[in-house]
ROSE-4610 file (N, C-alpha, C; in Angstrom, 1 decimal, always signed):
// ROSE-4610
residu = [M/M/M/Q/Q/Q/Y/Y/Y/K/K/K/Y/Y/Y/L/L/L/A/A/A/L/L/L/A/A/A/A/A/A/G/G/G/G/G/G/L/L/L/L/L/L/A/A/A/L/L/L/S/S/S/A/A/A/C/C/C/S/S/S/K/K/K/N/N/N/E/E/E/A/A/A/P/P/P/V/V/V/T/T/T/S/S/S/A/A/A/P/P/P/P/P/P/V/V/V/G/G/G/P/P/P/G/G/G/A/A/A/I/I/I/A/A/A/G/G/G/T/T/T/V/V/V/A/A/A/A/A/A/D/D/D/R/R/R/D/D/D/G/G/G/D/D/D/G/G/G/Y/Y/Y/V/V/V/D/D/D/G/G/G/Y/Y/Y/Y/Y/Y/T/T/T/A/A/A/D/D/D/G/G/G/I/I/I/Y/Y/Y/H/H/H/A/A/A/V/V/V/Q/Q/Q/G/G/G/P/P/P/P/P/P/C/C/C/P/P/P/P/P/P/P/P/P/P/P/P/P/P/P/P/P/P/P/P/P/A/A/A/P/P/P/S/S/S/R/R/R/R/R/R/G/G/G/E/E/E/R/R/R/G/G/G]
num = [1/1/1/2/2/2/3/3/3/4/4/4/5/5/5/6/6/6/7/7/7/8/8/8/9/9/9/10/10/10/11/11/11/12/12/12/13/13/13/14/14/14/15/15/15/16/16/16/17/17/17/18/18/18/19/19/19/20/20/20/21/21/21/22/22/22/23/23/23/24/24/24/25/25/25/26/26/26/27/27/27/28/28/28/29/29/29/30/30/30/31/31/31/32/32/32/33/33/33/34/34/34/35/35/35/36/36/36/37/37/37/38/38/38/39/39/39/40/40/40/41/41/41/42/42/42/43/43/43/44/44/44/45/45/45/46/46/46/47/47/47/48/48/48/49/49/49/50/50/50/51/51/51/52/52/52/53/53/53/54/54/54/55/55/55/56/56/56/57/57/57/58/58/58/59/59/59/60/60/60/61/61/61/62/62/62/63/63/63/64/64/64/65/65/65/66/66/66/67/67/67/68/68/68/69/69/69/70/70/70/71/71/71/72/72/72/73/73/73/74/74/74/75/75/75/76/76/76/77/77/77/78/78/78/79/79/79/80/80/80/81/81/81/82/82/82/83/83/83/84/84/84/85/85/85]
x = [+148.6/+148.6/+150.0/+151.0/+152.4/+152.8/+152.3/+152.6/+152.1/+150.9/+150.3/+151.2/+151.7/+152.6/+153.9/+154.4/+155.7/+155.5/+154.4/+154.1/+153.9/+153.3/+153.1/+154.4/+155.3/+156.6/+157.5/+157.4/+158.2/+157.6/+156.3/+155.8/+156.2/+156.2/+156.6/+158.1/+158.9/+160.4/+160.6/+159.8/+159.9/+159.4/+158.4/+157.9/+158.9/+159.5/+160.5/+161.8/+162.1/+163.4/+163.5/+162.3/+162.3/+162.7/+162.7/+163.1/+164.6/+165.3/+166.7/+167.4/+168.5/+169.3/+170.7/+171.2/+172.6/+173.4/+173.3/+174.0/+175.4/+176.3/+177.7/+177.7/+178.5/+178.6/+179.1/+178.6/+178.9/+180.3/+181.2/+182.5/+182.4/+183.3/+183.4/+183.9/+183.6/+184.1/+185.6/+186.3/+187.7/+187.9/+189.1/+189.3/+189.4/+189.0/+189.0/+190.5/+190.8/+192.2/+192.4/+193.6/+194.0/+193.2/+192.5/+191.7/+190.3/+189.9/+188.5/+187.5/+186.3/+185.2/+184.3/+184.0/+183.2/+181.8/+181.3/+180.0/+179.9/+181.1/+181.1/+182.1/+182.1/+182.9/+184.1/+185.3/+186.5/+187.0/+187.6/+188.0/+189.5/+190.3/+191.7/+191.9/+191.7/+191.7/+193.1/+194.2/+195.5/+196.3/+195.7/+196.4/+197.6/+197.7/+198.9/+198.7/+197.5/+197.2/+196.6/+196.4/+195.8/+194.4/+193.5/+192.2/+192.2/+191.7/+191.7/+190.3/+189.3/+187.9/+187.0/+185.7/+184.8/+183.5/+182.8/+181.5/+180.4/+179.4/+178.2/+177.2/+176.1/+175.1/+174.5/+174.4/+173.8/+174.8/+176.0/+177.0/+177.8/+177.7/+178.5/+179.9/+180.9/+182.3/+182.6/+183.2/+183.6/+185.1/+185.8/+187.3/+187.6/+188.7/+189.1/+189.9/+189.5/+190.2/+190.9/+192.2/+193.0/+193.7/+194.3/+195.1/+196.3/+196.8/+198.1/+199.2/+200.2/+201.3/+202.2/+202.8/+203.7/+205.0/+205.6/+206.8/+207.9/+208.9/+210.0/+210.8/+211.5/+212.3/+213.5/+214.0/+215.2/+216.4/+217.3/+218.6/+219.3/+220.1/+220.9/+221.9/+222.2/+223.2/+224.6/+225.5/+226.8/+227.6/+228.4/+229.1/+230.1/+230.4/+231.4/+232.8/+232.8/+234.1/+234.7/+235.9/+236.5/+237.3/+237.7/+238.5/+237.7/+238.3/+237.6/+238.5/+237.8/+238.2/+239.5]
y = [-84.3/-84.0/-83.7/-84.4/-84.1/-82.7/-82.2/-80.9/-79.8/-80.1/-79.2/-78.9/-80.0/-79.8/-79.2/-79.5/-79.0/-77.5/-77.1/-75.6/-74.9/-75.6/-75.0/-74.8/-75.7/-75.6/-74.5/-74.5/-73.5/-72.1/-71.9/-70.6/-70.2/-71.2/-70.9/-70.5/-71.2/-70.8/-69.4/-69.1/-67.8/-66.7/-67.0/-66.0/-65.7/-66.8/-66.7/-66.1/-66.2/-65.7/-64.1/-63.5/-62.0/-61.6/-62.5/-62.2/-62.4/-63.0/-63.2/-61.9/-61.7/-60.5/-60.8/-60.1/-60.3/-59.0/-58.6/-57.3/-57.7/-56.7/-56.9/-56.7/-57.5/-57.4/-56.0/-55.5/-54.2/-54.3/-53.4/-53.4/-52.6/-52.9/-52.2/-50.8/-49.9/-48.5/-48.4/-47.5/-47.4/-46.9/-47.3/-46.8/-45.3/-44.8/-43.3/-42.9/-41.7/-41.2/-40.9/-40.5/-40.2/-39.0/-39.1/-38.0/-37.9/-38.7/-38.6/-39.4/-39.0/-39.7/-40.3/-41.6/-42.3/-41.7/-41.6/-41.0/-39.5/-38.8/-37.4/-37.1/-35.9/-35.4/-34.8/-35.3/-34.8/-33.5/-32.6/-31.4/-31.2/-30.9/-30.6/-29.2/-28.3/-26.8/-26.3/-26.8/-26.2/-27.0/-28.1/-28.8/-29.6/-30.0/-30.8/-32.3/-32.7/-34.1/-34.8/-34.1/-34.6/-33.9/-34.6/-34.0/-33.0/-31.8/-30.7/-30.7/-31.2/-31.2/-32.0/-31.8/-32.5/-31.7/-32.0/-31.4/-32.4/-32.0/-32.9/-32.7/-33.5/-33.5/-32.1/-31.3/-30.0/-28.9/-29.3/-28.4/-27.6/-27.9/-27.2/-27.8/-26.9/-27.4/-27.6/-28.7/-28.9/-29.2/-28.4/-28.6/-29.7/-30.4/-31.5/-30.9/-31.1/-30.6/-31.8/-31.8/-32.8/-32.3/-33.2/-32.7/-32.0/-31.1/-30.4/-31.4/-31.0/-31.8/-31.9/-33.0/-33.1/-32.2/-31.8/-31.0/-31.9/-31.2/-32.0/-32.6/-33.7/-34.3/-33.4/-33.6/-32.7/-33.1/-32.2/-32.5/-33.6/-34.3/-35.4/-34.8/-35.6/-35.2/-35.2/-34.4/-34.4/-35.7/-36.1/-37.4/-37.3/-38.4/-38.4/-38.8/-39.1/-39.4/-38.2/-38.3/-37.3/-36.2/-35.2/-34.2/-33.3/-33.0/-32.2/-31.0/-29.9/-28.6/-28.2]
z = [-18.8/-17.4/-16.9/-17.4/-17.0/-17.4/-18.5/-19.0/-18.1/-17.5/-16.6/-15.4/-14.8/-13.6/-14.0/-15.2/-15.6/-15.9/-16.4/-16.7/-15.3/-14.4/-13.1/-12.4/-12.4/-11.8/-12.5/-13.8/-14.6/-14.2/-14.1/-13.7/-12.3/-11.4/-10.1/-10.0/-10.8/-10.8/-11.4/-12.5/-13.1/-12.1/-11.4/-10.4/-9.3/-8.8/-7.7/-8.2/-9.5/-9.9/-9.8/-9.8/-9.6/-8.2/-7.3/-5.9/-5.6/-6.6/-6.3/-6.5/-5.7/-5.8/-6.2/-7.1/-7.6/-7.3/-6.0/-5.7/-5.2/-5.4/-4.9/-3.3/-2.7/-1.2/-0.8/+0.3/+0.8/+1.5/+1.2/+1.8/+3.1/+4.0/+5.3/+5.1/+6.0/+5.9/+6.2/+5.5/+5.8/+7.3/+7.9/+9.2/+9.3/+10.5/+10.7/+11.0/+10.6/+10.9/+12.3/+12.6/+14.0/+14.5/+15.6/+16.2/+15.7/+14.7/+14.1/+15.0/+14.9/+15.6/+14.6/+14.7/+13.8/+13.7/+12.5/+12.3/+12.1/+12.1/+11.9/+10.7/+10.3/+9.2/+9.9/+9.7/+10.3/+9.6/+10.4/+9.9/+10.2/+9.1/+9.3/+8.9/+9.8/+9.5/+9.2/+9.8/+9.6/+8.5/+8.0/+6.9/+7.3/+8.5/+8.9/+8.8/+8.4/+8.2/+9.4/+10.5/+11.7/+11.9/+12.5/+12.7/+13.8/+13.5/+14.5/+15.2/+14.6/+15.1/+14.2/+14.4/+13.5/+13.4/+12.3/+12.1/+12.4/+13.1/+13.4/+12.2/+12.3/+11.2/+11.1/+12.1/+12.0/+11.5/+11.2/+10.6/+11.6/+12.9/+13.9/+14.0/+14.1/+14.2/+15.7/+16.1/+17.4/+17.4/+18.1/+18.2/+19.1/+18.8/+19.7/+20.8/+22.0/+23.2/+23.9/+23.8/+24.4/+25.7/+26.4/+27.6/+27.2/+28.0/+27.6/+27.5/+26.7/+26.4/+27.7/+27.9/+29.1/+28.9/+30.0/+29.8/+29.3/+28.6/+28.1/+29.2/+28.9/+29.9/+30.3/+31.5/+31.9/+31.1/+31.0/+30.3/+31.0/+30.2/+30.8/+31.8/+32.8/+33.8/+33.2/+33.6/+33.0/+33.3/+32.3/+32.5/+33.5/+34.2/+35.3/+34.7/+33.5/+32.8/+32.1/+31.8/+31.0/+31.8/+31.1/+31.7/+32.7/+33.8/+34.9/+35.1/+35.3/+35.8/+35.3]
């Protein structure tokens, strides 16, 4: 009678062992580069290393439109020290 319970327990453990998973943990995605949008394929068309646009799932290229660059700073004022005229 004890063998019957032992066999039943062994059969249950054997059946449940098929449900166990020994999969490697999923690693997080690498960070996106400068100018990239998560979930799209970034495009560097001029090869400078910065994202120029991106491709959506339907294969359409979208250029990144940013604000215009600010004007350069004014030249420094002449020094009040030193030789004059």
